[in-house]
Biopython code that builds the backbone (N, CA, C, O; Angstrom):
import numpy as np
from Bio.PDB.StructureBuilder import StructureBuilder

atoms = [
    (1, "MET", "N", (-7.237, -161.253, 98.131)),
    (1, "MET", "CA", (-8.584, -161.749, 97.953)),
    (1, "MET", "C", (-9.340, -161.774, 99.276)),
    (1, "MET", "O", (-10.506, -161.387, 99.345)),
    (2, "PHE", "N", (-8.662, -162.234, 100.325)),
    (2, "PHE", "CA", (-9.285, -162.278, 101.649)),
    (2, "PHE", "C", (-9.631, -160.873, 102.127)),
    (2, "PHE", "O", (-10.653, -160.667, 102.781)),
    (3, "CYS", "N", (-8.777, -159.913, 101.797)),
    (3, "CYS", "CA", (-9.002, -158.521, 102.203)),
    (3, "CYS", "C", (-10.292, -157.983, 101.584)),
    (3, "CYS", "O", (-11.071, -157.315, 102.264)),
    (4, "TRP", "N", (-10.525, -158.266, 100.302)),
    (4, "TRP", "CA", (-11.753, -157.791, 99.641)),
    (4, "TRP", "C", (-12.985, -158.446, 100.233)),
    (4, "TRP", "O", (-14.016, -157.798, 100.410)),
    (5, "ALA", "N", (-12.881, -159.718, 100.537)),
    (5, "ALA", "CA", (-14.014, -160.437, 101.134)),
    (5, "ALA", "C", (-14.347, -159.848, 102.502)),
    (5, "ALA", "O", (-15.518, -159.696, 102.851)),
    (6, "LEU", "N", (-13.321, -159.521, 103.266)),
    (6, "LEU", "CA", (-13.523, -158.909, 104.579)),
    (6, "LEU", "C", (-14.181, -157.539, 104.445)),
    (6, "LEU", "O", (-15.083, -157.205, 105.213)),
    (7, "ILE", "N", (-13.738, -156.751, 103.480)),
    (7, "ILE", "CA", (-14.319, -155.422, 103.253)),
    (7, "ILE", "C", (-15.792, -155.551, 102.852)),
    (7, "ILE", "O", (-16.632, -154.785, 103.325)),
    (8, "VAL", "N", (-16.107, -156.509, 101.987)),
    (8, "VAL", "CA", (-17.488, -156.714, 101.554)),
    (8, "VAL", "C", (-18.364, -157.137, 102.731)),
    (8, "VAL", "O", (-19.479, -156.639, 102.885)),
    (9, "VAL", "N", (-17.870, -158.044, 103.552)),
    (9, "VAL", "CA", (-18.647, -158.515, 104.705)),
    (9, "VAL", "C", (-18.880, -157.381, 105.695)),
    (9, "VAL", "O", (-19.998, -157.202, 106.180)),
    (10, "VAL", "N", (-17.843, -156.619, 105.998)),
    (10, "VAL", "CA", (-17.982, -155.497, 106.926)),
    (10, "VAL", "C", (-18.929, -154.443, 106.344)),
    (10, "VAL", "O", (-19.761, -153.891, 107.064)),
    (11, "GLY", "N", (-18.805, -154.169, 105.061)),
    (11, "GLY", "CA", (-19.703, -153.212, 104.413)),
    (11, "GLY", "C", (-21.149, -153.682, 104.449)),
    (11, "GLY", "O", (-22.056, -152.888, 104.698)),
    (12, "ALA", "N", (-21.367, -154.959, 104.204)),
    (12, "ALA", "CA", (-22.724, -155.505, 104.231)),
    (12, "ALA", "C", (-23.317, -155.411, 105.636)),
    (12, "ALA", "O", (-24.484, -155.056, 105.800)),
    (13, "ILE", "N", (-22.523, -155.726, 106.627)),
    (13, "ILE", "CA", (-23.003, -155.617, 108.012)),
    (13, "ILE", "C", (-23.314, -154.161, 108.353)),
    (13, "ILE", "O", (-24.335, -153.877, 108.981)),
    (14, "TYR", "N", (-22.453, -153.249, 107.950)),
    (14, "TYR", "CA", (-22.659, -151.824, 108.241)),
    (14, "TYR", "C", (-23.940, -151.309, 107.590)),
    (14, "TYR", "O", (-24.770, -150.693, 108.258)),
    (15, "PHE", "N", (-24.105, -151.558, 106.296)),
    (15, "PHE", "CA", (-25.292, -151.066, 105.602)),
    (15, "PHE", "C", (-26.573, -151.782, 106.063)),
    (15, "PHE", "O", (-27.638, -151.169, 106.133)),
    (16, "GLY", "N", (-26.464, -153.070, 106.372)),
    (16, "GLY", "CA", (-27.617, -153.790, 106.912)),
    (16, "GLY", "C", (-28.055, -153.217, 108.246)),
    (16, "GLY", "O", (-29.249, -153.069, 108.504)),
    (17, "ASN", "N", (-27.090, -152.894, 109.093)),
    (17, "ASN", "CA", (-27.403, -152.297, 110.384)),
    (17, "ASN", "C", (-27.971, -150.891, 110.199)),
    (17, "ASN", "O", (-28.876, -150.486, 110.928)),
    (18, "MET", "N", (-27.449, -150.157, 109.239)),
    (18, "MET", "CA", (-27.931, -148.801, 108.992)),
    (18, "MET", "C", (-29.383, -148.827, 108.509)),
    (18, "MET", "O", (-30.185, -147.987, 108.916)),
    (19, "LEU", "N", (-29.722, -149.779, 107.648)),
    (19, "LEU", "CA", (-31.070, -149.849, 107.094)),
    (19, "LEU", "C", (-32.068, -150.523, 108.029)),
    (19, "LEU", "O", (-33.229, -150.119, 108.087)),
    (20, "PHE", "N", (-31.637, -151.527, 108.750)),
    (20, "PHE", "CA", (-32.556, -152.333, 109.543)),
    (20, "PHE", "C", (-32.174, -152.396, 111.016)),
    (20, "PHE", "O", (-32.741, -153.196, 111.760)),
    (21, "GLY", "N", (-31.252, -151.596, 111.443)),
    (21, "GLY", "CA", (-30.745, -151.669, 112.806)),
    (21, "GLY", "C", (-31.585, -150.912, 113.816)),
    (21, "GLY", "O", (-32.695, -150.474, 113.516)),
    (22, "GLN", "N", (-31.050, -150.764, 115.000)),
    (22, "GLN", "CA", (-31.745, -150.146, 116.113)),
    (22, "GLN", "C", (-32.102, -148.699, 115.826)),
    (22, "GLN", "O", (-33.195, -148.258, 116.182)),
    (23, "TYR", "N", (-31.209, -147.949, 115.190)),
    (23, "TYR", "CA", (-31.479, -146.546, 114.918)),
    (23, "TYR", "C", (-32.685, -146.388, 114.002)),
    (23, "TYR", "O", (-33.522, -145.511, 114.216)),
    (24, "SER", "N", (-32.771, -147.227, 112.995)),
    (24, "SER", "CA", (-33.913, -147.172, 112.076)),
    (24, "SER", "C", (-35.204, -147.516, 112.803)),
    (24, "SER", "O", (-36.238, -146.894, 112.560)),
    (25, "LEU", "N", (-35.154, -148.499, 113.690)),
    (25, "LEU", "CA", (-36.332, -148.886, 114.456)),
    (25, "LEU", "C", (-36.755, -147.754, 115.387)),
    (25, "LEU", "O", (-37.946, -147.462, 115.497)),
    (26, "ASP", "N", (-35.803, -147.117, 116.054)),
    (26, "ASP", "CA", (-36.122, -145.986, 116.927)),
    (26, "ASP", "C", (-36.769, -144.856, 116.147)),
    (26, "ASP", "O", (-37.731, -144.245, 116.613)),
    (27, "THR", "N", (-36.249, -144.578, 114.970)),
    (27, "THR", "CA", (-36.803, -143.514, 114.129)),
    (27, "THR", "C", (-38.229, -143.864, 113.711)),
    (27, "THR", "O", (-39.114, -143.010, 113.761)),
    (28, "LEU", "N", (-38.458, -145.094, 113.305)),
    (28, "LEU", "CA", (-39.791, -145.532, 112.893)),
    (28, "LEU", "C", (-40.786, -145.399, 114.036)),
    (28, "LEU", "O", (-41.882, -144.872, 113.847)),
    (29, "LEU", "N", (-40.416, -145.873, 115.219)),
    (29, "LEU", "CA", (-41.313, -145.792, 116.367)),
    (29, "LEU", "C", (-41.581, -144.347, 116.764)),
    (29, "LEU", "O", (-42.696, -143.996, 117.150)),
    (30, "SER", "N", (-40.554, -143.517, 116.668)),
    (30, "SER", "CA", (-40.715, -142.100, 116.996)),
    (30, "SER", "C", (-41.671, -141.426, 116.014)),
    (30, "SER", "O", (-42.530, -140.643, 116.418)),
    (31, "LEU", "N", (-41.523, -141.726, 114.740)),
    (31, "LEU", "CA", (-42.412, -141.139, 113.730)),
    (31, "LEU", "C", (-43.853, -141.614, 113.894)),
    (31, "LEU", "O", (-44.787, -140.837, 113.698)),
    (32, "GLU", "N", (-44.035, -142.874, 114.250)),
    (32, "GLU", "CA", (-45.386, -143.382, 114.469)),
    (32, "GLU", "C", (-46.037, -142.703, 115.667)),
    (32, "GLU", "O", (-47.224, -142.380, 115.626)),
    (33, "ALA", "N", (-45.268, -142.483, 116.734)),
    (33, "ALA", "CA", (-45.801, -141.793, 117.916)),
    (33, "ALA", "C", (-46.141, -140.346, 117.576)),
    (33, "ALA", "O", (-47.170, -139.826, 118.009)),
    (34, "THR", "N", (-45.282, -139.705, 116.808)),
    (34, "THR", "CA", (-45.539, -138.320, 116.401)),
    (34, "THR", "C", (-46.785, -138.242, 115.530)),
    (34, "THR", "O", (-47.585, -137.318, 115.673)),
    (35, "LYS", "N", (-46.953, -139.197, 114.639)),
    (35, "LYS", "CA", (-48.138, -139.227, 113.774)),
    (35, "LYS", "C", (-49.401, -139.367, 114.614)),
    (35, "LYS", "O", (-50.393, -138.684, 114.359)),
    (36, "GLU", "N", (-49.374, -140.241, 115.606)),
    (36, "GLU", "CA", (-50.543, -140.422, 116.473)),
    (36, "GLU", "C", (-50.847, -139.151, 117.262)),
    (36, "GLU", "O", (-52.008, -138.766, 117.400)),
    (37, "ASP", "N", (-49.807, -138.499, 117.780)),
    (37, "ASP", "CA", (-50.006, -137.240, 118.511)),
    (37, "ASP", "C", (-50.605, -136.163, 117.613)),
    (37, "ASP", "O", (-51.515, -135.442, 118.020)),
    (38, "LEU", "N", (-50.094, -136.059, 116.400)),
    (38, "LEU", "CA", (-50.609, -135.055, 115.472)),
    (38, "LEU", "C", (-52.051, -135.357, 115.059)),
    (38, "LEU", "O", (-52.856, -134.440, 114.897)),
    (39, "THR", "N", (-52.373, -136.625, 114.892)),
    (39, "THR", "CA", (-53.741, -137.010, 114.553)),
    (39, "THR", "C", (-54.698, -136.624, 115.677)),
    (39, "THR", "O", (-55.792, -136.121, 115.422)),
    (40, "ASN", "N", (-54.281, -136.862, 116.921)),
    (40, "ASN", "CA", (-55.112, -136.475, 118.063)),
    (40, "ASN", "C", (-55.259, -134.962, 118.139)),
    (40, "ASN", "O", (-56.342, -134.456, 118.436)),
    (41, "GLN", "N", (-54.186, -134.243, 117.877)),
    (41, "GLN", "CA", (-54.232, -132.781, 117.912)),
    (41, "GLN", "C", (-55.153, -132.244, 116.807)),
    (41, "GLN", "O", (-55.902, -131.293, 117.032)),
    (42, "ILE", "N", (-55.098, -132.845, 115.627)),
    (42, "ILE", "CA", (-55.980, -132.430, 114.527)),
    (42, "ILE", "C", (-57.437, -132.632, 114.921)),
    (42, "ILE", "O", (-58.271, -131.761, 114.677)),
    (43, "SER", "N", (-57.747, -133.767, 115.524)),
    (43, "SER", "CA", (-59.111, -134.048, 115.953)),
    (43, "SER", "C", (-59.588, -133.018, 116.972)),
    (43, "SER", "O", (-60.711, -132.523, 116.880)),
    (44, "LEU", "N", (-58.744, -132.700, 117.930)),
    (44, "LEU", "CA", (-59.090, -131.702, 118.942)),
    (44, "LEU", "C", (-59.317, -130.334, 118.308)),
    (44, "LEU", "O", (-60.279, -129.644, 118.645)),
    (45, "LEU", "N", (-58.440, -129.946, 117.396)),
    (45, "LEU", "CA", (-58.584, -128.640, 116.742)),
    (45, "LEU", "C", (-59.833, -128.577, 115.872)),
    (45, "LEU", "O", (-60.461, -127.523, 115.780)),
    (46, "LYS", "N", (-60.204, -129.679, 115.235)),
    (46, "LYS", "CA", (-61.438, -129.700, 114.443)),
    (46, "LYS", "C", (-62.648, -129.485, 115.340)),
    (46, "LYS", "O", (-63.573, -128.759, 114.976)),
    (47, "LYS", "N", (-62.644, -130.117, 116.516)),
    (47, "LYS", "CA", (-63.749, -129.932, 117.452)),
    (47, "LYS", "C", (-63.815, -128.490, 117.944)),
    (47, "LYS", "O", (-64.897, -127.907, 118.028)),
    (48, "GLN", "N", (-62.658, -127.915, 118.268)),
    (48, "GLN", "CA", (-62.614, -126.525, 118.722)),
    (48, "GLN", "C", (-63.080, -125.589, 117.609)),
    (48, "GLN", "O", (-63.793, -124.621, 117.872)),
    (49, "ASN", "N", (-62.690, -125.867, 116.394)),
    (49, "ASN", "CA", (-63.087, -125.040, 115.255)),
    (49, "ASN", "C", (-64.595, -125.112, 115.034)),
    (49, "ASN", "O", (-65.234, -124.092, 114.776)),
    (50, "ALA", "N", (-65.163, -126.303, 115.133)),
    (50, "ALA", "CA", (-66.604, -126.456, 114.956)),
    (50, "ALA", "C", (-67.360, -125.679, 116.030)),
    (50, "ALA", "O", (-68.369, -125.038, 115.738)),
    (51, "LYS", "N", (-66.878, -125.734, 117.264)),
    (51, "LYS", "CA", (-67.530, -124.988, 118.344)),
    (51, "LYS", "C", (-67.409, -123.485, 118.108)),
    (51, "LYS", "O", (-68.370, -122.744, 118.311)),
    (52, "ALA", "N", (-66.236, -123.037, 117.681)),
    (52, "ALA", "CA", (-66.035, -121.603, 117.427)),
    (52, "ALA", "C", (-66.916, -121.131, 116.275)),
    (52, "ALA", "O", (-67.479, -120.038, 116.340)),
    (53, "GLN", "N", (-67.041, -121.929, 115.231)),
    (53, "GLN", "CA", (-67.914, -121.555, 114.114)),
    (53, "GLN", "C", (-69.374, -121.506, 114.550)),
    (53, "GLN", "O", (-70.116, -120.614, 114.142)),
    (54, "LYS", "N", (-69.786, -122.461, 115.377)),
    (54, "LYS", "CA", (-71.153, -122.475, 115.872)),
    (54, "LYS", "C", (-71.418, -121.209, 116.689)),
    (54, "LYS", "O", (-72.434, -120.540, 116.497)),
    (55, "ASP", "N", (-70.498, -120.886, 117.602)),
    (55, "ASP", "CA", (-70.641, -119.674, 118.419)),
    (55, "ASP", "C", (-70.680, -118.425, 117.537)),
    (55, "ASP", "O", (-71.478, -117.517, 117.771)),
    (56, "TYR", "N", (-69.822, -118.386, 116.533)),
    (56, "TYR", "CA", (-69.762, -117.230, 115.636)),
    (56, "TYR", "C", (-71.090, -117.040, 114.906)),
    (56, "TYR", "O", (-71.625, -115.932, 114.852)),
    (57, "PHE", "N", (-71.617, -118.131, 114.343)),
    (57, "PHE", "CA", (-72.852, -118.014, 113.584)),
    (57, "PHE", "C", (-74.051, -117.718, 114.488)),
    (57, "PHE", "O", (-74.992, -117.039, 114.077)),
    (58, "GLU", "N", (-74.011, -118.233, 115.720)),
    (58, "GLU", "CA", (-75.075, -117.891, 116.664)),
    (58, "GLU", "C", (-75.028, -116.403, 116.997)),
    (58, "GLU", "O", (-76.064, -115.739, 117.025)),
    (59, "LEU", "N", (-73.830, -115.880, 117.247)),
    (59, "LEU", "CA", (-73.702, -114.451, 117.542)),
    (59, "LEU", "C", (-74.061, -113.601, 116.338)),
    (59, "LEU", "O", (-74.690, -112.553, 116.480)),
    (60, "LYS", "N", (-73.674, -114.035, 115.181)),
    (60, "LYS", "CA", (-73.991, -113.297, 113.963)),
    (60, "LYS", "C", (-75.495, -113.281, 113.731)),
    (60, "LYS", "O", (-76.037, -112.291, 113.242)),
    (61, "GLY", "N", (-76.164, -114.361, 114.074)),
    (61, "GLY", "CA", (-77.600, -114.445, 113.918)),
    (61, "GLY", "C", (-78.363, -113.542, 114.887)),
    (61, "GLY", "O", (-79.507, -113.173, 114.621)),
    (62, "LEU", "N", (-77.740, -113.188, 116.003)),
    (62, "LEU", "CA", (-78.395, -112.317, 116.977)),
    (62, "LEU", "C", (-78.493, -110.883, 116.475)),
    (62, "LEU", "O", (-79.401, -110.145, 116.859)),
    (63, "TYR", "N", (-77.566, -110.495, 115.624)),
    (63, "TYR", "CA", (-77.527, -109.126, 115.111)),
    (63, "TYR", "C", (-77.559, -109.156, 113.590)),
    (63, "TYR", "O", (-76.517, -108.981, 112.959)),
    (64, "PRO", "N", (-78.709, -109.370, 112.986)),
    (64, "PRO", "CA", (-78.779, -109.549, 111.530)),
    (64, "PRO", "C", (-78.484, -108.275, 110.739)),
    (64, "PRO", "O", (-78.136, -108.372, 109.562)),
    (65, "ASN", "N", (-78.608, -107.097, 111.328)),
    (65, "ASN", "CA", (-78.378, -105.862, 110.583)),
    (65, "ASN", "C", (-76.900, -105.490, 110.496)),
    (65, "ASN", "O", (-76.520, -104.669, 109.660)),
    (66, "GLU", "N", (-76.083, -106.067, 111.325)),
    (66, "GLU", "CA", (-74.655, -105.744, 111.333)),
    (66, "GLU", "C", (-73.874, -106.785, 110.553)),
    (66, "GLU", "O", (-74.275, -107.945, 110.468)),
    (67, "ASN", "N", (-72.727, -106.351, 109.971)),
    (67, "ASN", "CA", (-71.872, -107.302, 109.226)),
    (67, "ASN", "C", (-70.706, -107.682, 110.046)),
    (67, "ASN", "O", (-69.870, -108.469, 109.603)),
]
sb = StructureBuilder()
sb.init_structure("model")
sb.init_model(0)
sb.init_chain("A")
sb.init_seg("    ")
for serial, (resi, resn, name, xyz) in enumerate(atoms, 1):
    if name == "N":
        sb.init_residue(resn, " ", resi, " ")
    sb.init_atom(name, np.array(xyz, "f"), 0.0, 1.0, " ", f" {name:<3s}", serial, name[0])
structure = sb.get_structure()
């Protein structure tokens, strides 16, 4: 009986640490940092795209007879 109780306690500690332990926290923080970096990169690319489209349409407007 004591052996089963010990196995249950050790198992509970192991799974609790796996779900809520340091590794899970590191993964969460890493994913949040990656999300912020990607959000900043998306914003930068949107600005670059808007500038490129503006330049394209300005150049296209200079030569209306060409496609």
